[in-house]
TIVO-2410 file (N, C-alpha, C; in nm, 3 decimals):
# residues 129
REC num residu      c1      c2      c3 atome chaine
REC   1      X  18.263  -1.549  -5.242     N      A
REC   1      X  18.404  -1.519  -5.259    CA      A
REC   1      X  18.453  -1.568  -5.395     C      A
REC   2      X  18.569  -1.524  -5.433     N      A
REC   2      X  18.627  -1.557  -5.563    CA      A
REC   2      X  18.691  -1.696  -5.561     C      A
REC   3      X  18.710  -1.749  -5.682     N      A
REC   3      X  18.772  -1.880  -5.698    CA      A
REC   3      X  18.898  -1.866  -5.784     C      A
REC   4      X  18.979  -1.968  -5.781     N      A
REC   4      X  19.098  -1.969  -5.865    CA      A
REC   4      X  19.060  -1.971  -6.013     C      A
REC   5      X  18.951  -2.040  -6.047     N      A
REC   5      X  18.905  -2.042  -6.186    CA      A
REC   5      X  18.868  -1.901  -6.234     C      A
REC   6      X  18.803  -1.823  -6.150     N      A
REC   6      X  18.767  -1.686  -6.188    CA      A
REC   6      X  18.893  -1.601  -6.210     C      A
REC   7      X  18.991  -1.618  -6.122     N      A
REC   7      X  19.116  -1.543  -6.135    CA      A
REC   7      X  19.189  -1.585  -6.263     C      A
REC   8      X  19.195  -1.715  -6.287     N      A
REC   8      X  19.262  -1.767  -6.407    CA      A
REC   8      X  19.195  -1.714  -6.533     C      A
REC   9      X  19.065  -1.707  -6.532     N      A
REC   9      X  18.991  -1.654  -6.647    CA      A
REC   9      X  19.026  -1.507  -6.670     C      A
REC  10      X  19.032  -1.428  -6.564     N      A
REC  10      X  19.068  -1.287  -6.578    CA      A
REC  10      X  19.212  -1.273  -6.627     C      A
REC  11      X  19.300  -1.358  -6.575     N      A
REC  11      X  19.442  -1.350  -6.613    CA      A
REC  11      X  19.465  -1.392  -6.758     C      A
REC  12      X  19.378  -1.476  -6.810     N      A
REC  12      X  19.394  -1.522  -6.948    CA      A
REC  12      X  19.383  -1.408  -7.050     C      A
REC  13      X  19.327  -1.297  -7.008     N      A
REC  13      X  19.312  -1.181  -7.097    CA      A
REC  13      X  19.435  -1.092  -7.098     C      A
REC  14      X  19.530  -1.120  -7.009     N      A
REC  14      X  19.651  -1.038  -6.998    CA      A
REC  14      X  19.755  -1.089  -7.096     C      A
REC  15      X  19.792  -1.006  -7.190     N      A
REC  15      X  19.893  -1.043  -7.290    CA      A
REC  15      X  20.024  -0.967  -7.268     C      A
REC  16      X  20.016  -0.848  -7.208     N      A
REC  16      X  20.136  -0.768  -7.181    CA      A
REC  16      X  20.107  -0.677  -7.061     C      A
REC  17      X  20.207  -0.601  -7.022     N      A
REC  17      X  20.192  -0.508  -6.911    CA      A
REC  17      X  20.085  -0.403  -6.936     C      A
REC  18      X  20.056  -0.376  -7.061     N      A
REC  18      X  19.952  -0.278  -7.094    CA      A
REC  18      X  19.814  -0.326  -7.051     C      A
REC  19      X  19.798  -0.458  -7.033     N      A
REC  19      X  19.669  -0.516  -6.992    CA      A
REC  19      X  19.652  -0.522  -6.840     C      A
REC  20      X  19.752  -0.475  -6.765     N      A
REC  20      X  19.750  -0.487  -6.620    CA      A
REC  20      X  19.636  -0.408  -6.554     C      A
REC  21      X  19.615  -0.280  -6.587     N      A
REC  21      X  19.506  -0.207  -6.521    CA      A
REC  21      X  19.368  -0.272  -6.537     C      A
REC  22      X  19.328  -0.318  -6.656     N      A
REC  22      X  19.198  -0.385  -6.665    CA      A
REC  22      X  19.193  -0.514  -6.583     C      A
REC  23      X  19.304  -0.586  -6.579     N      A
REC  23      X  19.313  -0.709  -6.497    CA      A
REC  23      X  19.289  -0.677  -6.350     C      A
REC  24      X  19.349  -0.570  -6.304     N      A
REC  24      X  19.332  -0.529  -6.164    CA      A
REC  24      X  19.185  -0.493  -6.136     C      A
REC  25      X  19.122  -0.424  -6.229     N      A
REC  25      X  18.980  -0.391  -6.212    CA      A
REC  25      X  18.896  -0.519  -6.203     C      A
REC  26      X  18.929  -0.618  -6.287     N      A
REC  26      X  18.856  -0.745  -6.284    CA      A
REC  26      X  18.874  -0.816  -6.150     C      A
REC  27      X  18.998  -0.820  -6.100     N      A
REC  27      X  19.023  -0.885  -5.970    CA      A
REC  27      X  18.950  -0.813  -5.857     C      A
REC  28      X  18.953  -0.682  -5.861     N      A
REC  28      X  18.884  -0.603  -5.758    CA      A
REC  28      X  18.734  -0.633  -5.760     C      A
REC  29      X  18.676  -0.644  -5.879     N      A
REC  29      X  18.533  -0.675  -5.891    CA      A
REC  29      X  18.501  -0.814  -5.835     C      A
REC  30      X  18.598  -0.906  -5.841     N      A
REC  30      X  18.579  -1.040  -5.785    CA      A
REC  30      X  18.586  -1.042  -5.633     C      A
REC  31      X  18.646  -0.938  -5.574     N      A
REC  31      X  18.659  -0.933  -5.429    CA      A
REC  31      X  18.801  -0.954  -5.379     C      A
REC  32      X  18.898  -0.957  -5.470     N      A
REC  32      X  19.037  -0.969  -5.429    CA      A
REC  32      X  19.080  -0.835  -5.369     C      A
REC  33      X  19.141  -0.839  -5.251     N      A
REC  33      X  19.186  -0.715  -5.187    CA      A
REC  33      X  19.335  -0.691  -5.209     C      A
REC  34      X  19.411  -0.798  -5.219     N      A
REC  34      X  19.553  -0.788  -5.250    CA      A
REC  34      X  19.606  -0.925  -5.290     C      A
REC  35      X  19.724  -0.925  -5.352     N      A
REC  35      X  19.789  -1.052  -5.381    CA      A
REC  35      X  19.939  -1.035  -5.380     C      A
REC  36      X  20.006  -1.147  -5.358     N      A
REC  36      X  20.153  -1.151  -5.357    CA      A
REC  36      X  20.196  -1.254  -5.460     C      A
REC  37      X  20.277  -1.210  -5.557     N      A
REC  37      X  20.329  -1.298  -5.661    CA      A
REC  37      X  20.477  -1.321  -5.635     C      A
REC  38      X  20.516  -1.447  -5.628     N      A
REC  38      X  20.654  -1.484  -5.599    CA      A
REC  38      X  20.726  -1.518  -5.729     C      A
REC  39      X  20.835  -1.448  -5.756     N      A
REC  39      X  20.908  -1.460  -5.881    CA      A
REC  39      X  20.970  -1.599  -5.895     C      A
REC  40      X  21.020  -1.657  -5.787     N      A
REC  40      X  21.095  -1.782  -5.795    CA      A
REC  40      X  21.025  -1.892  -5.874     C      A
REC  41      X  20.897  -1.915  -5.844     N      A
REC  41      X  20.826  -2.025  -5.911    CA      A
REC  41      X  20.689  -1.984  -5.965     C      A
REC  42      X  20.649  -1.860  -5.944     N      A
REC  42      X  20.523  -1.811  -5.998    CA      A
REC  42      X  20.402  -1.837  -5.913     C      A
REC  43      X  20.420  -1.889  -5.790     N      A
REC  43      X  20.300  -1.908  -5.709    CA      A
REC  43      X  20.250  -1.773  -5.659     C      A
REC  44      X  20.118  -1.766  -5.645     N      A
REC  44      X  20.054  -1.639  -5.607    CA      A
REC  44      X  19.952  -1.666  -5.497     C      A
REC  45      X  19.954  -1.580  -5.396     N      A
REC  45      X  19.855  -1.584  -5.288    CA      A
REC  45      X  19.759  -1.468  -5.307     C      A
REC  46      X  19.630  -1.499  -5.324     N      A
REC  46      X  19.525  -1.398  -5.343    CA      A
REC  46      X  19.445  -1.387  -5.215     C      A
REC  47      X  19.425  -1.266  -5.167     N      A
REC  47      X  19.354  -1.243  -5.042    CA      A
REC  47      X  19.225  -1.166  -5.066     C      A
REC  48      X  19.125  -1.200  -4.984     N      A
REC  48      X  18.998  -1.131  -4.986    CA      A
REC  48      X  18.960  -1.089  -4.845     C      A
REC  49      X  18.837  -1.045  -4.828     N      A
REC  49      X  18.787  -1.002  -4.698    CA      A
REC  49      X  18.791  -1.118  -4.598     C      A
REC  50      X  18.801  -1.081  -4.473     N      A
REC  50      X  18.796  -1.176  -4.361    CA      A
REC  50      X  18.898  -1.289  -4.375     C      A
REC  51      X  19.020  -1.252  -4.415     N      A
REC  51      X  19.133  -1.344  -4.426    CA      A
REC  51      X  19.110  -1.457  -4.527     C      A
REC  52      X  19.021  -1.435  -4.622     N      A
REC  52      X  18.998  -1.532  -4.729    CA      A
REC  52      X  19.126  -1.543  -4.813     C      A
REC  53      X  19.165  -1.665  -4.848     N      A
REC  53      X  19.289  -1.688  -4.922    CA      A
REC  53      X  19.268  -1.795  -5.028     C      A
REC  54      X  19.314  -1.765  -5.148     N      A
REC  54      X  19.318  -1.862  -5.257    CA      A
REC  54      X  19.463  -1.864  -5.305     C      A
REC  55      X  19.520  -1.984  -5.317     N      A
REC  55      X  19.658  -1.995  -5.361    CA      A
REC  55      X  19.667  -2.060  -5.498     C      A
REC  56      X  19.747  -2.000  -5.583     N      A
REC  56      X  19.777  -2.056  -5.714    CA      A
REC  56      X  19.917  -2.116  -5.704     C      A
REC  57      X  19.930  -2.241  -5.740     N      A
REC  57      X  20.059  -2.309  -5.729    CA      A
REC  57      X  20.157  -2.253  -5.830     C      A
REC  58      X  20.283  -2.289  -5.814     N      A
REC  58      X  20.389  -2.245  -5.905    CA      A
REC  58      X  20.358  -2.284  -6.048     C      A
REC  59      X  20.403  -2.202  -6.140     N      A
REC  59      X  20.370  -2.221  -6.280    CA      A
REC  59      X  20.488  -2.266  -6.364     C      A
REC  60      X  20.608  -2.264  -6.308     N      A
REC  60      X  20.727  -2.296  -6.385    CA      A
REC  60      X  20.838  -2.343  -6.291     C      A
REC  61      X  20.945  -2.395  -6.353     N      A
REC  61      X  21.062  -2.437  -6.277    CA      A
REC  61      X  21.120  -2.315  -6.205     C      A
REC  62      X  21.179  -2.339  -6.090     N      A
REC  62      X  21.236  -2.230  -6.012    CA      A
REC  62      X  21.339  -2.152  -6.093     C      A
REC  63      X  21.328  -2.020  -6.086     N      A
REC  63      X  21.420  -1.931  -6.156    CA      A
REC  63      X  21.533  -1.890  -6.062     C      A
REC  64      X  21.653  -1.883  -6.115     N      A
REC  64      X  21.765  -1.831  -6.038    CA      A
REC  64      X  21.751  -1.679  -6.032     C      A
REC  65      X  21.765  -1.624  -5.912     N      A
REC  65      X  21.751  -1.480  -5.894    CA      A
REC  65      X  21.887  -1.418  -5.867     C      A
REC  66      X  21.906  -1.297  -5.914     N      A
REC  66      X  22.027  -1.223  -5.881    CA      A
REC  66      X  22.031  -1.200  -5.730     C      A
REC  67      X  22.150  -1.202  -5.674     N      A
REC  67      X  22.164  -1.187  -5.529    CA      A
REC  67      X  22.145  -1.042  -5.482     C      A
REC  68      X  22.167  -0.949  -5.573     N      A
REC  68      X  22.143  -0.808  -5.542    CA      A
REC  68      X  22.058  -0.748  -5.653     C      A
REC  69      X  21.981  -0.649  -5.616     N      A
REC  69      X  21.890  -0.587  -5.712    CA      A
REC  69      X  21.964  -0.487  -5.800     C      A
REC  70      X  21.935  -0.492  -5.928     N      A
REC  70      X  21.983  -0.392  -6.023    CA      A
REC  70      X  21.863  -0.302  -6.052     C      A
REC  71      X  21.845  -0.204  -5.966     N      A
REC  71      X  21.725  -0.120  -5.969    CA      A
REC  71      X  21.713  -0.038  -6.098     C      A
REC  72      X  21.820   0.026  -6.145     N      A
REC  72      X  21.805   0.103  -6.271    CA      A
REC  72      X  21.761   0.014  -6.389     C      A
REC  73      X  21.820  -0.105  -6.401     N      A
REC  73      X  21.782  -0.194  -6.511    CA      A
REC  73      X  21.639  -0.243  -6.491     C      A
REC  74      X  21.603  -0.278  -6.367     N      A
REC  74      X  21.467  -0.322  -6.339    CA      A
REC  74      X  21.366  -0.214  -6.382     C      A
REC  75      X  21.390  -0.091  -6.343     N      A
REC  75      X  21.297   0.017  -6.374    CA      A
REC  75      X  21.282   0.038  -6.525     C      A
REC  76      X  21.393   0.032  -6.597     N      A
REC  76      X  21.383   0.054  -6.742    CA      A
REC  76      X  21.311  -0.063  -6.809     C      A
REC  77      X  21.335  -0.186  -6.765     N      A
REC  77      X  21.266  -0.302  -6.821    CA      A
REC  77      X  21.118  -0.302  -6.782     C      A
REC  78      X  21.087  -0.253  -6.663     N      A
REC  78      X  20.948  -0.243  -6.619    CA      A
REC  78      X  20.871  -0.146  -6.709     C      A
REC  79      X  20.931  -0.035  -6.742     N      A
REC  79      X  20.866   0.061  -6.831    CA      A
REC  79      X  20.835  -0.003  -6.966     C      A
REC  80      X  20.931  -0.077  -7.020     N      A
REC  80      X  20.909  -0.145  -7.148    CA      A
REC  80      X  20.792  -0.243  -7.137     C      A
REC  81      X  20.786  -0.315  -7.025     N      A
REC  81      X  20.676  -0.410  -7.004    CA      A
REC  81      X  20.542  -0.338  -6.996     C      A
REC  82      X  20.538  -0.229  -6.924     N      A
REC  82      X  20.414  -0.153  -6.909    CA      A
REC  82      X  20.367  -0.092  -7.042     C      A
REC  83      X  20.458  -0.073  -7.133     N      A
REC  83      X  20.424  -0.020  -7.265    CA      A
REC  83      X  20.381  -0.132  -7.360     C      A
REC  84      X  20.375  -0.254  -7.309     N      A
REC  84      X  20.328  -0.366  -7.390    CA      A
REC  84      X  20.436  -0.431  -7.475     C      A
REC  85      X  20.562  -0.404  -7.445     N      A
REC  85      X  20.671  -0.457  -7.527    CA      A
REC  85      X  20.713  -0.599  -7.487     C      A
REC  86      X  20.668  -0.647  -7.372     N      A
REC  86      X  20.702  -0.783  -7.328    CA      A
REC  86      X  20.579  -0.851  -7.271     C      A
REC  87      X  20.581  -0.983  -7.274     N      A
REC  87      X  20.472  -1.060  -7.213    CA      A
REC  87      X  20.506  -1.090  -7.066     C      A
REC  88      X  20.412  -1.154  -6.996     N      A
REC  88      X  20.431  -1.179  -6.853    CA      A
REC  88      X  20.549  -1.272  -6.824     C      A
REC  89      X  20.566  -1.384  -6.896     N      A
REC  89      X  20.683  -1.469  -6.868    CA      A
REC  89      X  20.816  -1.394  -6.885     C      A
REC  90      X  20.825  -1.310  -6.986     N      A
REC  90      X  20.947  -1.231  -7.005    CA      A
REC  90      X  20.966  -1.135  -6.889     C      A
REC  91      X  20.859  -1.074  -6.844     N      A
REC  91      X  20.864  -0.983  -6.730    CA      A
REC  91      X  20.913  -1.055  -6.605     C      A
REC  92      X  20.862  -1.174  -6.579     N      A
REC  92      X  20.903  -1.249  -6.459    CA      A
REC  92      X  21.050  -1.288  -6.468     C      A
REC  93      X  21.096  -1.331  -6.583     N      A
REC  93      X  21.239  -1.362  -6.599    CA      A
REC  93      X  21.324  -1.238  -6.574     C      A
REC  94      X  21.278  -1.124  -6.624     N      A
REC  94      X  21.350  -1.000  -6.602    CA      A
REC  94      X  21.355  -0.967  -6.453     C      A
REC  95      X  21.246  -0.989  -6.383     N      A
REC  95      X  21.245  -0.964  -6.238    CA      A
REC  95      X  21.351  -1.049  -6.169     C      A
REC  96      X  21.357  -1.178  -6.203     N      A
REC  96      X  21.456  -1.267  -6.142    CA      A
REC  96      X  21.598  -1.219  -6.173     C      A
REC  97      X  21.621  -1.184  -6.297     N      A
REC  97      X  21.755  -1.142  -6.340    CA      A
REC  97      X  21.798  -1.010  -6.276     C      A
REC  98      X  21.703  -0.927  -6.236     N      A
REC  98      X  21.737  -0.799  -6.174    CA      A
REC  98      X  21.722  -0.801  -6.022     C      A
REC  99      X  21.700  -0.921  -5.965     N      A
REC  99      X  21.700  -0.935  -5.820    CA      A
REC  99      X  21.568  -0.907  -5.750     C      A
REC 100      X  21.457  -0.918  -5.820     N      A
REC 100      X  21.326  -0.896  -5.758    CA      A
REC 100      X  21.275  -1.030  -5.705     C      A
REC 101      X  21.238  -1.034  -5.578     N      A
REC 101      X  21.188  -1.155  -5.511    CA      A
REC 101      X  21.039  -1.175  -5.528     C      A
REC 102      X  20.964  -1.064  -5.511     N      A
REC 102      X  20.817  -1.074  -5.517    CA      A
REC 102      X  20.760  -0.937  -5.545     C      A
REC 103      X  20.632  -0.940  -5.581     N      A
REC 103      X  20.559  -0.815  -5.595    CA      A
REC 103      X  20.427  -0.831  -5.522     C      A
REC 104      X  20.386  -0.724  -5.457     N      A
REC 104      X  20.260  -0.721  -5.383    CA      A
REC 104      X  20.170  -0.615  -5.443     C      A
REC 105      X  20.048  -0.657  -5.476     N      A
REC 105      X  19.951  -0.567  -5.534    CA      A
REC 105      X  19.840  -0.544  -5.433     C      A
REC 106      X  19.816  -0.419  -5.399     N      A
REC 106      X  19.710  -0.381  -5.307    CA      A
REC 106      X  19.599  -0.318  -5.391     C      A
REC 107      X  19.487  -0.390  -5.400     N      A
REC 107      X  19.378  -0.344  -5.486    CA      A
REC 107      X  19.294  -0.235  -5.421     C      A
REC 108      X  19.306  -0.218  -5.291     N      A
REC 108      X  19.234  -0.111  -5.224    CA      A
REC 108      X  19.307   0.022  -5.243     C      A
REC 109      X  19.441   0.020  -5.232     N      A
REC 109      X  19.521   0.141  -5.252    CA      A
REC 109      X  19.561   0.160  -5.398     C      A
REC 110      X  19.541   0.055  -5.480     N      A
REC 110      X  19.582   0.053  -5.620    CA      A
REC 110      X  19.732   0.080  -5.634     C      A
REC 111      X  19.810  -0.001  -5.558     N      A
REC 111      X  19.955   0.008  -5.566    CA      A
REC 111      X  20.015  -0.128  -5.598     C      A
REC 112      X  20.132  -0.125  -5.658     N      A
REC 112      X  20.212  -0.245  -5.684    CA      A
REC 112      X  20.351  -0.217  -5.629     C      A
REC 113      X  20.394  -0.301  -5.534     N      A
REC 113      X  20.523  -0.282  -5.469    CA      A
REC 113      X  20.613  -0.401  -5.499     C      A
REC 114      X  20.736  -0.373  -5.538     N      A
REC 114      X  20.835  -0.474  -5.572    CA      A
REC 114      X  20.937  -0.482  -5.459     C      A
REC 115      X  20.979  -0.605  -5.425     N      A
REC 115      X  21.074  -0.628  -5.317    CA      A
REC 115      X  21.193  -0.707  -5.368     C      A
REC 116      X  21.311  -0.677  -5.314     N      A
REC 116      X  21.429  -0.753  -5.352    CA      A
REC 116      X  21.441  -0.879  -5.266     C      A
REC 117      X  21.546  -0.956  -5.288     N      A
REC 117      X  21.563  -1.083  -5.220    CA      A
REC 117      X  21.581  -1.068  -5.068     C      A
REC 118      X  21.626  -0.951  -5.023     N      A
REC 118      X  21.643  -0.924  -4.880    CA      A
REC 118      X  21.515  -0.871  -4.816     C      A
REC 119      X  21.409  -0.855  -4.897     N      A
REC 119      X  21.283  -0.804  -4.844    CA      A
REC 119      X  21.272  -0.653  -4.845     C      A
REC 120      X  21.369  -0.586  -4.904     N      A
REC 120      X  21.366  -0.440  -4.912    CA      A
REC 120      X  21.272  -0.394  -5.024     C      A
REC 121      X  21.198  -0.289  -4.996     N      A
REC 121      X  21.112  -0.231  -5.098    CA      A
REC 121      X  21.197  -0.164  -5.204     C      A
REC 122      X  21.178  -0.203  -5.329     N      A
REC 122      X  21.253  -0.148  -5.440    CA      A
REC 122      X  21.177  -0.034  -5.506     C      A
REC 123      X  21.047  -0.054  -5.521     N      A
REC 123      X  20.965   0.044  -5.593    CA      A
REC 123      X  20.818   0.022  -5.559     C      A
REC 124      X  20.745   0.129  -5.537     N      A
REC 124      X  20.600   0.123  -5.524    CA      A
REC 124      X  20.542   0.215  -5.631     C      A
REC 125      X  20.450   0.160  -5.709     N      A
REC 125      X  20.387   0.238  -5.814    CA      A
REC 125      X  20.236   0.243  -5.793     C      A
REC 126      X  20.179   0.353  -5.835     N      A
REC 126      X  20.034   0.366  -5.839    CA      A
REC 126      X  19.985   0.295  -5.966     C      A
REC 127      X  19.881   0.214  -5.954     N      A
REC 127      X  19.825   0.145  -6.069    CA      A
REC 127      X  19.725   0.238  -6.137     C      A
REC 128      X  19.745   0.265  -6.265     N      A
REC 128      X  19.648   0.352  -6.335    CA      A
REC 128      X  19.513   0.283  -6.347     C      A
REC 129      X  19.409   0.363  -6.340     N      A
REC 129      X  19.274   0.304  -6.352    CA      A
REC 129      X  19.207   0.348  -6.481     C      A
***
């Protein structure tokens, strides 16, 4: 099974949203089936086969999140991030400011789903390969 060190090594190659598809391929090759990233403090739960779980602790001070989602602004900022115009910390701050609570990545379906603070699905995208 995969380790947190292997995941950290793969993540170290990510400089912007444009690097996301290769990162996903690397995680999938390690055996990660899905993960949940929490915007508030940056902790991430990585899942593998047979309920295998590796947890990455929070990476920063808790971010204040908007109480309601600003979906149009989130979508436009997400596009900019995917085009490589922002780094990951900027992306996470933008998520908090636009009311995104967490994102779930399913490596089997190759989808990334964003949820607001109430747990409502805001957007599901297909991850390009």
